[in-house]
C-alpha positions in Angstrom: 10.0 -12.8 -2.6 10.8 -11.5 0.9 9.1 -13.1 3.9 9.8 -12.5 7.5 10.1 -15.7 9.6 10.4 -16.6 13.3 12.6 -19.5 14.5 10.5 -21.7 16.8 11.6 -25.2 18.1 14.1 -25.7 15.3 11.8 -24.5 12.5 11.5 -21.2 10.7 7.9 -20.3 10.6 6.7 -17.5 8.3 5.1 -14.5 10.0 2.8 -13.9 7.0 1.2 -15.9 4.3 3.6 -17.0 1.6 1.9 -16.8 -1.9 2.4 -19.8 -4.1 4.5 -21.7 -1.6 5.1 -25.3 -2.6 5.2 -28.0 0.1 8.6 -29.7 0.1 10.3 -26.8 -1.8 13.3 -25.3 -0.1 13.2 -21.5 0.6 16.1 -19.4 1.9 15.5 -17.0 4.7 17.8 -14.0 5.2 18.3 -12.0 8.3 17.9 -8.2 8.3 21.7 -7.8 8.4 22.2 -10.1 5.4 19.6 -8.2 3.4 21.3 -4.9 4.3 24.7 -6.3 3.2 23.2 -7.5 -0.1 21.7 -4.1 -0.8 25.0 -2.4 0.0 26.9 -4.8 -2.2 24.5 -4.0 -5.1 25.0 -0.3 -4.6 28.8 -0.7 -4.7 28.6 -2.9 -7.8 26.6 -0.2 -9.5 29.1 2.4 -8.5 32.0 0.2 -9.7 30.4 -0.5 -13.0 30.9 3.1 -14.0 34.6 2.6 -13.7 34.5 0.1 -16.6 32.5 2.2 -19.1 35.7 2.8 -21.1 35.4 -0.8 -22.3 32.0 -0.1 -24.0 33.3 0.7 -27.4 33.2 -0.8 -30.9 36.8 -2.0 -30.8 36.2 -4.2 -27.7 32.7 -5.3 -28.7 34.1 -8.7 -30.0 34.7 -9.6 -26.3 31.2 -8.8 -25.1 29.8 -12.3 -25.7 32.7 -14.4 -24.3 
């Protein structure tokens, strides 16, 4: 779930309705910069995963579930 929020008088207030929000439950709000960094990290992880494809073989399969 991604919700934009505004910081007002020490409280983050959502700018839109939050579906299925539970009173008392803690939600984490990310800034636009943090969201961009997370997206970039996921892209780099996807690119790096290709470097380890040589380990996908029957000989090393015994280590897959460790």
